C-alpha positions as CSV (number, residue, x, y, z in Angstrom):
1,X,-44.7,-24.3,13.4
2,X,-46.3,-22.1,16.1
3,X,-44.2,-19.9,18.3
4,X,-44.7,-20.9,22.0
5,X,-41.3,-20.1,23.6
6,X,-39.3,-16.9,23.3
7,X,-35.7,-17.1,24.6
8,X,-33.7,-13.9,24.6
9,X,-30.2,-12.9,25.7
10,X,-30.3,-9.8,27.9
11,X,-27.3,-7.5,27.5
12,X,-27.0,-6.3,23.9
13,X,-30.0,-8.2,22.7
14,X,-32.6,-6.5,24.9
15,X,-30.7,-3.9,26.9
16,X,-28.4,-1.7,24.9
17,X,-24.8,-1.9,26.1
18,X,-23.6,1.5,24.9
19,X,-23.7,4.3,27.5
20,X,-24.3,6.7,24.6
21,X,-27.9,5.5,23.9
22,X,-31.0,5.1,26.0
23,X,-30.3,2.0,28.1
24,X,-33.8,0.7,28.3
25,X,-36.0,-2.0,26.8
26,X,-38.5,-0.5,24.3
27,X,-42.3,-0.6,25.0
28,X,-42.8,-2.3,21.6
29,X,-41.0,-5.5,22.8
30,X,-43.2,-5.8,25.9
31,X,-46.3,-5.1,23.8
32,X,-45.4,-7.9,21.3
33,X,-44.6,-10.3,24.2
34,X,-47.8,-9.5,26.0
35,X,-49.8,-10.2,22.9
36,X,-48.1,-13.5,22.4
37,X,-48.6,-14.5,26.0
38,X,-52.3,-13.6,25.8
39,X,-53.0,-15.3,22.5
40,X,-50.7,-18.4,22.8
41,X,-49.5,-18.6,26.4
42,X,-46.0,-18.0,25.2
43,X,-43.2,-18.6,27.7
44,X,-40.4,-16.1,28.0
45,X,-36.8,-17.2,29.0
46,X,-34.0,-14.7,29.7
47,X,-30.8,-16.6,28.8
48,X,-27.9,-14.5,30.3
49,X,-24.4,-14.6,31.7
50,X,-25.5,-12.5,34.6
51,X,-26.1,-13.7,38.2
52,X,-29.6,-13.6,39.7
53,X,-28.7,-10.6,41.8
54,X,-27.4,-8.6,38.9
55,X,-30.4,-9.5,36.6
56,X,-32.9,-8.8,39.4
57,X,-31.4,-5.4,40.0
58,X,-31.7,-4.5,36.4
59,X,-35.3,-5.8,36.0
60,X,-36.3,-3.7,39.0
61,X,-34.3,-0.6,37.9
62,X,-35.9,-0.8,34.4
63,X,-39.4,-1.3,36.0
64,X,-40.1,-4.3,33.7
65,X,-43.9,-4.5,33.2
66,X,-43.5,-8.3,33.1
67,X,-40.8,-10.7,34.3
68,X,-39.5,-13.8,32.5
69,X,-41.1,-17.2,33.3
70,X,-37.6,-18.8,33.3
71,X,-34.0,-17.6,33.5
72,X,-30.7,-19.2,32.6
73,X,-27.9,-17.7,34.7
74,X,-24.2,-17.7,34.1
75,X,-24.9,-19.3,30.7
76,X,-25.7,-22.6,32.5
77,X,-27.9,-22.7,35.6
78,X,-31.7,-22.9,35.1
79,X,-34.4,-21.4,37.3
80,X,-38.2,-21.0,37.1
81,X,-39.4,-17.6,38.2
82,X,-42.3,-17.7,40.7
83,X,-43.5,-14.3,42.1
84,X,-40.2,-12.7,41.2
85,X,-38.2,-15.4,42.9
86,X,-35.9,-18.0,41.3
87,X,-36.8,-21.7,41.8
88,X,-33.8,-23.9,40.8
89,X,-34.1,-26.8,38.3
90,X,-32.2,-29.0,40.8
91,X,-31.3,-32.0,38.6
92,X,-29.9,-29.8,35.8
93,X,-28.0,-27.4,38.1
94,X,-26.5,-30.3,40.0
95,X,-25.3,-31.9,36.7
96,X,-23.7,-28.6,35.8
97,X,-22.0,-28.4,39.1
98,X,-20.7,-31.9,39.0
99,X,-19.4,-31.7,35.4
100,X,-17.6,-28.4,36.1
101,X,-16.0,-29.4,39.3
102,X,-14.6,-32.5,37.7
103,X,-13.4,-30.7,34.6
104,X,-11.8,-27.7,36.4
105,X,-10.0,-30.0,38.8
106,X,-8.6,-32.1,35.9
107,X,-7.3,-29.0,34.1
108,X,-5.8,-27.3,37.1
109,X,-2.3,-26.7,35.6
110,X,-3.9,-24.7,32.8
111,X,-5.3,-22.0,35.1
112,X,-1.9,-21.3,36.7
113,X,-0.3,-20.7,33.3
114,X,-3.2,-18.6,32.2
115,X,-3.1,-16.3,35.3
116,X,0.7,-15.8,34.7
117,X,0.0,-14.8,31.1
118,X,-2.8,-12.4,32.0
119,X,-0.7,-10.8,34.8
120,X,2.5,-10.3,32.8
121,X,1.4,-9.9,29.1
122,X,-2.0,-8.1,29.3
123,X,-3.8,-5.3,31.1
124,X,-6.9,-7.5,31.7
125,X,-8.6,-7.9,35.0
126,X,-9.1,-11.5,36.1
127,X,-10.3,-13.4,39.1
128,X,-11.7,-16.8,40.3
129,X,-15.4,-16.8,40.3
130,X,-18.5,-18.9,41.1
131,X,-18.9,-20.3,37.6
132,X,-15.3,-20.4,36.3
133,X,-11.8,-20.9,37.7
134,X,-10.8,-17.7,35.8
135,X,-13.1,-14.9,34.7
136,X,-11.4,-12.3,32.5
137,X,-12.2,-8.8,31.5
138,X,-9.9,-7.4,28.8
139,X,-9.0,-3.7,28.8
140,X,-10.4,-3.1,25.3
141,X,-11.7,-5.0,22.3
142,X,-8.3,-5.3,20.6
143,X,-6.8,-6.9,23.7
144,X,-9.9,-9.2,24.0
145,X,-9.3,-10.5,20.4
146,X,-5.7,-11.2,21.3
147,X,-6.6,-13.0,24.5
148,X,-9.3,-14.9,22.6
149,X,-6.8,-16.3,20.1
150,X,-4.3,-17.2,22.8
151,X,-6.8,-19.0,24.9
152,X,-8.3,-21.0,22.0
153,X,-4.8,-22.3,21.3
154,X,-4.3,-23.2,25.0
155,X,-7.5,-25.1,25.5
156,X,-7.3,-27.1,22.2
157,X,-5.8,-30.1,24.0
158,X,-8.8,-30.2,26.4
159,X,-11.8,-31.1,24.2
160,X,-14.3,-31.0,27.0
161,X,-13.4,-27.3,27.8
162,X,-15.1,-24.4,26.1
163,X,-14.6,-20.7,26.2
164,X,-17.6,-18.3,26.5
165,X,-17.0,-14.7,25.4
166,X,-19.3,-11.7,25.7
167,X,-17.7,-8.4,24.4
168,X,-14.4,-8.1,26.5
169,X,-15.4,-10.7,29.1
170,X,-14.5,-14.4,29.1
171,X,-15.4,-17.4,31.3
172,X,-14.9,-21.2,30.9
173,X,-17.4,-24.0,30.7
174,X,-17.9,-27.7,30.0
175,X,-18.5,-28.2,26.2
176,X,-21.9,-29.7,26.9
177,X,-23.1,-26.8,29.1
178,X,-24.0,-23.6,27.3
179,X,-26.9,-21.4,26.5
180,X,-28.3,-23.9,24.0
181,X,-28.2,-27.0,26.2
182,X,-29.7,-24.9,29.1
183,X,-32.5,-23.8,26.8
184,X,-33.1,-27.4,26.0
185,X,-33.4,-28.2,29.7
186,X,-36.2,-25.6,30.0
187,X,-37.9,-27.0,26.9
188,X,-37.9,-30.5,28.4
189,X,-39.3,-29.2,31.7
190,X,-42.3,-27.5,30.1
191,X,-43.0,-29.9,27.3
192,X,-41.9,-27.9,24.3
193,X,-39.2,-28.3,21.7
194,X,-37.2,-26.4,19.1
195,X,-40.1,-26.3,16.6
196,X,-41.9,-23.9,19.0
197,X,-38.9,-21.8,20.1
198,X,-37.4,-18.5,19.1
199,X,-33.9,-17.7,20.2
200,X,-32.4,-14.2,20.0
201,X,-28.8,-13.2,20.7
202,X,-26.1,-10.8,19.7
203,X,-22.6,-12.0,20.8
204,X,-20.2,-15.0,20.9
205,X,-21.7,-16.6,24.0
206,X,-25.1,-16.7,22.2
207,X,-23.9,-18.8,19.3
208,X,-24.6,-22.2,20.9
209,X,-28.3,-21.4,21.2
210,X,-28.6,-19.8,17.8
211,X,-28.9,-23.2,16.2
212,X,-31.9,-25.1,14.7
213,X,-31.2,-27.9,17.1
214,X,-32.6,-25.6,19.9
215,X,-34.8,-23.1,18.0
216,X,-36.7,-23.1,14.7
217,X,-37.0,-19.3,14.8
218,X,-33.6,-17.5,14.9
219,X,-33.0,-13.8,15.1
220,X,-30.5,-11.2,16.2
221,X,-30.7,-7.4,16.5
222,X,-28.9,-5.0,14.2
223,X,-26.1,-4.5,16.6
224,X,-25.1,-8.2,16.7
225,X,-21.5,-9.1,15.9
226,X,-20.8,-10.4,12.4
227,X,-20.4,-14.0,13.6
228,X,-23.9,-14.0,15.0
229,X,-25.4,-12.4,11.9
230,X,-23.7,-15.0,9.8
231,X,-24.9,-17.9,12.0
232,X,-28.5,-16.6,11.9
233,X,-28.5,-15.8,8.2
234,X,-27.0,-19.2,7.2
235,X,-29.9,-21.0,8.9
236,X,-32.6,-18.8,7.4
237,X,-33.2,-16.7,10.4
238,X,-34.3,-13.1,10.6
239,X,-31.7,-10.3,10.8
240,X,-33.5,-7.3,12.4
241,X,-32.9,-3.8,11.0
242,X,-33.1,-2.2,14.4
243,X,-30.9,-2.5,17.5
244,X,-31.4,-4.3,20.8
245,X,-35.0,-4.7,22.0
246,X,-36.4,-2.7,19.0
247,X,-34.9,-5.4,16.8
248,X,-36.4,-8.2,18.8
249,X,-39.8,-6.5,18.7
250,X,-39.4,-6.4,15.0
251,X,-38.6,-10.1,15.0
252,X,-41.6,-11.1,17.1
253,X,-43.8,-9.3,14.6
254,X,-42.1,-11.2,11.8
255,X,-42.6,-14.6,13.5
256,X,-46.0,-14.1,15.2
257,X,-48.0,-15.0,12.1
């Protein structure tokens, strides 16, 4: 197996989340990526929950020496990057839109009850958003865990509905649309498959792509949550000893042979 596609989450996996550390991507990551691009034509995908505007601002603020070839936005929409502009994968993105419109309409009563719960029994911030009928930001990690358990019980009667969580944030999705299936859409578009792919993530919403179905090379940084470390380890992946982008640079060295 030869590595040809590198798919990384962004926040927490490349860019540290904590305000107490240097919030930048380390030069070693870009050095390893550049080497793989030069030697093998490796394609880089950023697979994130961010919008394009948010990701673009951060790439520019960080003065990234190279930009990704593809991005997955909102954990679902796929875009090819051409001269720093996103070009939509129209058929995939339309399928996402159609599936979610149908699903969210069919589950309308659920959202009313959820908003009532959030308003009266939590301190969370919540709103309707482009990609989800309700997006939730818990006030702290303990409250996020409580909300997570409550929501999982609520959505159990709706098998097509899935919950995406990143730290204290939550959004909802169709069960077939997630970071893994979006990565697969990129693979099909460029003629590669899981055997040539590395996937790297750190949190709950990365779990779907941290699977041998989508990537033969699996890794996570030292700061990954226990569930992610367990998923990567159970499939023979590489647990980095360093946090964020330093850990992913370490993984690229491990897998570039």
